[in-house]
N, C-alpha and C positions, 0 to 999 in steps of 0.2 A: 299295299294300301293306299287309296286312293286319298288326296290328299282336301280337307273339308271347308279350304281357301284356296286362291291362287296365291303357291307361296312365291312366283314369278311380277305380283303386280308391283307398284313403286312405294317405296314408303312415303309417309307424309306425315308433316311435322303436325306436332297436336302439344295443347299447355294441357300439364298436369299440376296438382296442389297437394304436396305431401309434405309429411313434415320435417321440417327443417332439421332439427339436430338427424337426424335418420338420412336425408340428404346430405348433408356432412360428414356423418359416417362411413358413408356408400362414397362416396368423392374419396376420401382416404385411403381408403379402400380397392380402389380403381375396379368399382363394380359397374359394368357394363349394364347403363339404364333398360336402352332398349332393347339387348337382348334377351333382359330377365325379365322386362314387359311380354314380352314376346312369345316366349317359352311357357309364362304363368298363362299368361291370353290362350295358350293352344291348351294345354295342357286343362281349364277352364272352359275351353270351347268342347273337346272331345268330353267330358264328367258331362258338360249338360246334352249335350248331342244322345249323348248314348241313356238317361236319363228320358229324354224326349222319345228315342225309339220303346225304350220297356214301359212307356206310357200310352204309345199308341200300340203298341202288341199284346199290352195285358189280356187282352178277350182271349185271344189265338193261345197263349202262354199258360193261360187258365185250361182253356177247352185241353192240349195237347196234355199237359199234367194231369187234367183227369181221366183223357183215352191212357197213358202211359198206368198208370195206379185201378186201371178197370181194366186192362188186356194186358199189361207189360211191357219193355223192351221189342222192338223188333227181333234184335237180337239175343233175345234170352234164349232159345231152344237151343241156338247155336253154339254157345259158346260152351270154355270148358272149365270156367276160373269161379 
């Protein structure tokens, strides 16, 4: 699957503000904050892109579903189950 961003792009330092106790406990547990944030952002990006796709294709999906409701699926006449 094609990535939604350039995975080989260089890293860039940034500043974040988070709960100090959460940060301290994360450090004790040796959680890699950069890796965790990147993973969470990838997940969020995929969800946002999927939602955008659904919104952009809403009318086509509705039209297709209406067509199937009216005429059935293409393979209905040939399936055995």
